[in-house]
C-alpha positions, 0 to 999 in steps of 0.5 A: 260735504256736498258742493250743491249744498254750499260752501262757507269761505272764511277770510283770515290773516296771519296773526302778526303784530302790527298787521292785525287789529291795528285799530285796537291801539294804542290801548293794546300793544301790537303784540296784544292785538295780535294775541287777541286776533289769534284767539278770535281766529281760533274761535271762528275756525272752531265755530265755522267747523261746527256750522259746516258739519251741521249745515252740510257745507264745505269749509274753506279758509282763504288766507292772506298773505299766501305764505301763511297758508301752511301756518294757518292750516296747522291751526285749522280743524281737519274739515277745512280746505286752505287756499290763498286769497287771490286779488289785488285788494279785499274786494277782488279777493272776495269776488275771486272766492265767490267765482271759485266756489261757483265754478266748483258747483256750489249753489250757496256761497257764504263768505265770513270774516274771522273777527265776529265772535257771535257768528254761529251755526244758527246764523249760518243756517238762517243765511242758507234758508234765506238763499232759498228765497233771495239772491243775496243775504247779509248779516250786518255789523254795527259798524256799517259792514257785515259779518257774513254775506251769501250769494247763489252765484257770482255778481260782477261788480257787487264788491266794487266799492271801498272796503273797511269804511263805515258804508260797506254794507250800504255800498254793497246793497246799492250795487245789489240793487243796480244788479236787480238782486233780491236781498234779505238781511239777518239780525245785526251782529258785530265784529271787534275792531276797536276797544269800545266794541268790547261792550257788545261782547260783554252784553252778548256774554250775559245772554243765556246762550253765550257766544262761541268764543271761549278763547277770546273771552279767556284772553280778555279776562286773563289780562282784564282788557275790559278795563281799557274800554273808554270810561263813557262806555265802561258801564256796559262792560264791567270787568269780570275780575272786578265783578268777582272781587265785589262778590268776595 
């Protein structure tokens, strides 16, 4: 992998009950939420590894907490370099990751999360192409954040706003405008934070090109988690087990 082509940094946490996917409760127990996150993490690692190989990128896994580096390194495809996240909060950790990648010679720096089940190599390729023309590229999420963000160089203050809110994308773009950056937005994706978000994954599963998250789908099927989607949304997320029963 050549650093001048670029780096993709995936942010991840230890799949620990009570520490991940907490907004999936009370529908899921803390243990189930951690299992779901572990499936999302493993799927994202594989999808990112494929994207890195196809797009000629260095792949980095940025881990929190730092003590989980060894544990998560054991889950990684061999392509990854594993580092600890550094910084007092997520904004500082993202800023540090960009600065470290730029210092290593990367001219295209992509950051992604570990809970976006439809983010694949094609999206990564679109982001890289956009960075040939603009300073900043974002892949919006439907909840007001983003699944992926890419830059050509560090931008001081870009992430200086509250994280984990419904205005993360809006706040980031406002900071980008103040810095005079040109921006390109990709087609929106989604991450899985709440039970209701599963309706988007159910829709994506019906696409002729299914999302690259087989472990996540298998977990949701095995425990029929789809049935926990609020009734007002459930029409868009039929249980695969129920569908199979109807066909018999």
